[in-house]
N, C-alpha and C positions, 0 to 999 in steps of 0.2 A: 515521431518517437517509435522506436522498435519495442514491441512488447517482449520483454525479456523472459524467457523460460528456457534455461540453458542447463544441460546435463554436464556435470563435471566428473570426468572419469580418468582422463589421461593427463600427462604432463602438459600437453598442448592446451587442453581445456583449462587447466589450472593457470597457465600463463595468460589466457584470455581473461579469466576471472580477475586476476591481480591487475591487469591493465585496465579493464573496464571499471573497476571499483577504486583503483589506486590504493588497494589495501584497506578500504573503508576508512581512510585517513580522517581523524577527528570525528569519527562516527560514534554512535551510542547504541548499545544493545538494549532494545526496548523490552523484549521478552525472550525467555529461554525455556524451552520445553524438552523434557527427556522422557521417552517412552520405551520401556523395556519390552522386548519381544521374547516369547517362549513358545516352544513346540513340544508336542507330545512324543516321547521316546517309547516306541513299542517294546523294545527290549527290556528296559527298566520299568516300564509302566508308569513313568512319571514325566511331568513337564520339566524341560531343561532349558537353560538360557540359550537364546539364539541372537545375541547382539542387541543393539539398541538403536533408536533413532533420536537424534538431537536436532532440534529446530531453533534457529536464532532469527529473530526479527531485528533488523539493524536499520537505523536512519543515518544517512550521511549526505554531505553536500559535495557537488562537483562543479567546477568551472569549465565550460565547454566553449569552443570557438565555432561560430557560425558566420553566415554571410554578413551579418550586421555587427560582427565583433564578438567579444566575450560575453557570456551570459551564465547566470547561476542556475543550477538544477538541484532540487532536493529529491532524494530517492529514499524509498522505504523498500528494503529487500527482505525476502524470506529465504534463508539458506537452510535447506534440509539435508542433513548428513545422515546417510543410511549405512547399515553394516558396521556400526560403531563397536569397536572392541575395547577401546580405552578412552576415557575422558576424565577431565579434572575441572572442578569448579572450586576455587580456593580464594577466599577474600579475607585478608588480614584487616585488623582494626585500623581505620584511617585510610583505607584504600577502597577503590571502586572498580571492580572488574568490568563493569558495563561501559566505562569510558575507553574507547579504542584510540590509541595514538596512531597505530598502524598495524593491521593484521598481517601475519606472515603465513606462508603455506609452502608445502613441498610435496612432491610425489616420489615415492620410493618403493620398489618391489610390489607394485600394484596397489599400494595404499596411499591415502592422502592424509596429511597432517596439517592441522590448523592451529595457530596461536592468535588469540584475539585481543590481547592487551599488552601493555608495555612490559610486564614482569612475568608473564607466563602463568597467571592465576587461572586462566581458562584456556584449555586446549582440547582438541578432539582428534582421534585417529579413526578413520573410517574407510569403507570401500569406495564410496562415491558420494556425490552431492548434487543438488539441483538448486538453481537460483531462479526465483521469480521476483519481479520487481515492478513497482509503480513509480513513475517520475512525474514531477510537476514543477512549475517555475519556482525558483528559490527567491530569497530576499523578501519573503512575506513578513509584514510586521506581526508582532505578537497578538494572538487572539485573546478575547476577553475570557475570563475564568468561566467555566461551565459551558463554553461553546462546543457544539457537536459538529463533527465534520465527516463527510463521506466523499470519496473520490473515485471516479470511474475512468480508467484508461483504455481507450479503444485501440486495437492493433491495426485496424484498417478503416477506410472510409473517411468521409468529409464531415466536418463539424456542422451539425444542423443549425438553422437560424432560430431566433427567438420564437418565430411563428410556429415552428414545429412543436415546441413545448406547449404553447398556448392552445393550439388546435387539439392536441392529444389530451391535454388536461380537460378541455371543454367536453370532448367526446367521452371521457371517463366520469363526467358528472362533477368535476371539480374546477369550474372556471376560475381563472386568476387574472389579475391585473399585473402589468409589468412596469417597473420603475428602473430606468437605466441608471447605471453608475458610471460616470465618465472618469477615465483614468487621469491621474494627476501626474504631470510630467511625461517623460518618455516611456517609463515603465519597462517591463520585461518584453523582449521582442517576440516571445511566444504567446503572449496574452492576446486574447481576442475580445469578445464582448463580455460585459459583466453587469449585473443588476439584481433586482429583488423581485421574486414572485410573491404576490399577496393574494390570498384567497378572496374571491369576490364576496362582498357582504360581511367581511370580518369587522368586528367592533373597531371603532375609531381608536381605542386604546391599544390596539394591536397593529395599527397601520405601519409601524416601524418594525414589525416582526416579520412573519413570513419566512421564506427560504432565500438566502443569498446564493446566487449562482455565478460562478466564475469559470470561464472556459479558456482553453489554450490550445494552440496548434502543435505541430510536430516539434519535438525536442531532440530526439536522437534518430529519427527516421520518418515513419509514416504515422497516420492516425491522429487522434486528438484526445483531449482530456476535459472532464467536467468535475468541478468540485462544488458540493452542496454544503452550506453551513447554516446552522440554526442556533440561536441563543437559548431558546427554551423548547427543547424537543418534547417536553411533557405537556405543553399547551396543546389541547386536542386538535384544533384546526391545523396548527403548524406541524405537529407530529404526523398527522395523517398525510399532509402534503409532502413531507419529506419522504415517507415510505412509498407513496404513489410515484413520485418523481424517480426515486432510485430504482424501483421495480420496472418502471417504464423504460428507463435508459438501458438497464441490464438486459431486458428482453429484446431490445431493438438492435443492439450492437454486440460484437464479439470483443471480449477484453477481460480485464481483471478489475476487481473492486478493492479499495482500501477502506475498511471499516474500522475506525479506531487505529489500532496497531496491527490489525489482522488483514492479510491479503487473502481474498476469497476468489475462487474460481466462479465463473458465471453460473454454473449449476448449483454451487453452494449458496450464492445469493438468491437464486430463484427458489431455493428451499426455504427461504424466510429469514436468513441471517442478516442483521444490520447492526453495526456499531457494537458488536460483541454481545448482543442480546437477541432473543427471539422476538420477532414482530410479525404481525399479520395485517395486511391491507384488506379493508372490507369492500374494495372495488372489484 
């Protein structure tokens, strides 16, 4: 899979974006942030407006063709639009602007224009945009309520074996047992190994807890992905294992993290962000 971090400035860039995402067809806007920018004007002695930055987190599905045929990919994209001079967020009763039937975009006179919904309730006019994206195999079944998930997408390198995780956890003073989960049926062609890491010495009542680890190989190009899932991140032993695993992966490989709906740079993760909240590992 290619780690996508693409600057959108020209009509050619915009054409690439529309082709790559298929206009975010049947996607959903998970989060929308607007940040106003102001600069100090020495002549007037006051702060004046200097445009805005609008960031949309969008989840959408694509069907791609590979050597083994068609396969589904779920993507979470962060589209950051800068130099925004005009935008509108308008939601009438009974409608939902977060549901994207198909996004439209155009480049004109050095500006970019985006429409993100069927009726134009959400649009942005800006100077340029940047797309960052994390992909993983699609067609996952629904997760149980309250399940916490963290995904790391590496842009280069080979997927490590289970032993790599066990050896490093043991070195960090958190030895674990491994329970393999065998795939049912043919499954997704990108899927690799899957199982559950259980802290050594955990109470018998927690033997079905621990951290679920699912890995996958290349989707769009090179690299690999790792998804960590826990049912109860507030259980101390499980919560600590989740944080240690995520920190260990992010320090060892180059890539992006998907924590909740937030795509984080490697340096952001190493600063302590996980799943939309501050955490600290005591290792």
